[in-house]
C-alpha positions as CSV (number, residue, x, y, z in Angstrom):
1,M,98.4,61.5,87.6
2,K,100.4,60.6,90.7
3,N,99.2,57.0,90.7
4,E,100.0,56.6,87.0
5,I,103.5,57.9,87.5
6,L,104.2,55.7,90.5
7,K,102.8,52.6,88.6
8,L,105.0,53.3,85.5
9,R,108.0,53.9,87.8
10,A,107.3,50.6,89.6
11,E,107.3,48.9,86.2
12,G,110.9,50.1,85.7
13,L,110.3,53.0,83.2
14,S,112.7,55.9,83.3
15,Y,111.7,59.5,83.9
16,N,112.1,60.2,80.1
17,Q,109.9,57.2,79.2
18,I,107.2,58.2,81.7
19,S,107.4,61.8,80.5
20,E,106.8,60.8,76.9
21,K,104.0,58.3,77.8
22,L,102.1,60.7,80.1
23,N,103.1,63.9,78.3
24,C,104.3,65.6,81.5
25,S,107.6,67.2,82.6
26,K,110.3,65.3,84.4
27,S,110.0,67.7,87.3
28,V,106.4,66.5,87.9
29,I,107.7,62.9,87.9
30,S,110.5,63.7,90.2
31,Y,108.1,65.5,92.6
32,H,106.1,62.3,93.0
33,C,108.9,59.7,92.8
34,G,111.9,61.4,94.5
35,K,112.5,61.1,98.2
36,G,112.0,64.4,100.0
37,Q,111.0,66.2,96.9
38,K,107.7,67.4,98.3
39,E,109.4,68.8,101.4
40,K,112.0,70.5,99.3
41,T,109.3,72.0,97.1
42,R,107.4,73.3,100.2
43,K,110.5,74.9,101.6
44,R,111.3,76.5,98.2
45,E,107.8,77.9,98.0
46,Q,108.0,79.3,101.6
47,N,111.3,81.1,100.7
48,R,109.7,82.5,97.5
49,R,106.8,83.8,99.5
50,R,109.1,85.6,101.9
51,E,111.1,87.1,99.0
52,C,107.8,87.9,97.3
53,V,107.1,90.8,99.7
54,I,110.2,92.5,98.4
55,I,109.5,91.5,94.9
56,Q,106.0,92.9,95.1
57,R,107.2,96.2,96.5
58,V,109.7,96.5,93.6
59,D,107.0,95.4,91.1
60,R,104.6,98.0,92.4
61,F,106.9,100.7,91.0
62,Q,106.1,99.5,87.5
63,Y,102.4,100.5,87.7
64,D,101.0,103.9,86.9
65,R,102.2,106.9,89.0
66,K,104.1,104.9,91.5
67,I,106.9,106.3,93.6
68,K,109.5,105.9,90.8
69,D,107.4,108.1,88.5
70,K,106.6,110.5,91.3
71,T,110.3,110.9,92.0
72,E,111.2,111.5,88.4
73,D,108.3,113.9,87.9
74,F,109.3,115.9,90.9
75,Q,112.7,116.4,89.3
76,R,111.4,117.3,85.8
77,I,112.9,120.5,84.4
78,R,110.7,122.5,82.0
79,I,112.3,123.7,78.8
80,K,110.7,126.4,76.7
81,G,108.8,125.0,73.8
82,T,108.4,121.5,75.2
83,K,105.3,120.1,76.7
84,L,106.8,117.9,79.5
85,G,110.4,119.0,79.7
86,K,113.4,116.8,80.2
87,R,114.4,115.0,83.4
88,T,117.7,115.6,85.1
89,L,117.6,113.1,87.9
90,R,119.6,114.1,91.0
91,F,118.2,111.3,93.2
92,S,116.3,108.1,92.8
93,W,113.3,106.5,94.4
94,K,115.7,104.4,96.5
95,D,117.0,107.7,98.0
96,V,113.5,108.7,98.8
97,I,112.9,105.4,100.6
98,A,116.2,105.8,102.5
99,K,115.3,109.3,103.7
100,F,111.6,108.8,104.5
101,G,111.1,105.0,104.8
102,W,108.1,103.1,103.5
103,K,105.8,104.7,106.1
104,T,106.2,108.4,106.8
105,K,104.0,111.4,107.8
106,C,102.6,114.2,105.7
107,Y,104.9,117.1,106.5
108,L,102.0,119.5,106.6
109,T,99.2,117.6,108.4
110,G,101.0,114.8,110.2
111,R,98.8,112.1,108.6
112,L,100.4,108.7,108.2
113,I,101.4,108.0,104.6
114,D,102.2,104.6,103.2
115,L,104.4,105.0,100.1
116,N,103.0,101.7,98.8
117,E,99.7,103.6,98.3
118,P,100.6,106.3,95.8
119,K,97.1,107.7,95.2
120,T,97.1,108.9,98.8
121,Y,100.1,111.2,98.7
122,Q,102.0,113.6,96.4
123,F,105.5,115.0,96.3
124,D,105.8,118.7,97.0
125,H,108.5,121.3,96.7
126,I,108.7,122.6,100.3
127,T,110.0,125.8,98.9
128,P,108.0,126.2,95.7
129,Y,109.8,126.1,92.4
130,S,108.1,129.3,91.5
131,K,109.7,130.9,94.5
132,G,113.3,129.6,93.9
133,G,112.9,126.1,95.3
134,E,115.0,123.4,93.6
135,W,114.4,119.8,92.6
136,T,116.5,118.3,95.4
137,L,115.9,115.7,98.0
138,D,116.2,118.3,100.7
139,N,113.4,120.3,99.1
140,L,111.2,117.3,98.7
141,G,108.2,117.0,101.1
142,I,105.8,114.1,101.1
143,V,102.3,115.4,101.6
144,C,98.8,114.1,101.6
145,K,96.9,115.0,98.4
146,E,94.4,117.4,99.9
147,A,97.1,119.5,101.7
148,N,99.1,119.8,98.5
149,L,96.1,121.0,96.6
150,V,95.5,123.7,99.2
151,K,99.2,124.7,99.4
152,S,99.6,125.0,95.6
153,D,102.6,127.2,95.0
154,M,102.6,128.9,98.5
155,S,105.4,128.6,101.0
156,V,104.6,126.8,104.2
157,E,104.5,130.2,106.0
158,Q,102.1,131.6,103.5
159,L,99.9,128.5,103.8
160,L,99.8,128.8,107.6
161,N,98.9,132.5,107.4
162,L,96.1,131.7,105.0
163,C,94.8,129.0,107.3
164,K,95.0,131.4,110.3
165,E,92.9,134.0,108.3
166,I,90.3,131.4,107.4
167,L,90.0,130.1,111.0
168,E,89.8,133.6,112.5
169,Y,87.3,134.7,109.9
170,N,85.1,131.8,111.0
171,G,85.3,132.6,114.7
172,Y,88.2,130.5,115.9
173,K,91.0,131.8,118.0
174,V,94.4,130.9,116.7
175,T,97.5,130.8,118.9
176,K,100.9,129.3,118.2
177,E,102.0,126.8,120.8
């Protein structure tokens, strides 16, 4: 295609004429005929790739159970007679990122958590809703999935006491450092 474009251009045909004859866009013709167009295109693509990291992160929120959904689900208020309840959003996913960053630690185990990998973590009420905890950013804990399943609706203190009982029952000595 390049050679055909350059040949027609050498014959004096305009971009419009070449476009009609070869059934291609004028930008393709410009790319091959214009001075510095290849370099401009390369630079433009490099800039897009740099921006792409941010775009990908934002786009990731549009897939199933991403941080945006988790943030909204955490704040869902149950109303009698409704299956899912309505949402009253007090903070956004951007607030979560501002507080915790993209890489954080599970507040129970200390495991590293990457918020770009939503299947590896859950949002937890530090003080369980069933025990008076609220849907606030201050009561939000990011926790690995396994620890949240164990914690259920216990307070952190209740969870630690249960873990202590389990360890002592199995012959371990537990002391607080």
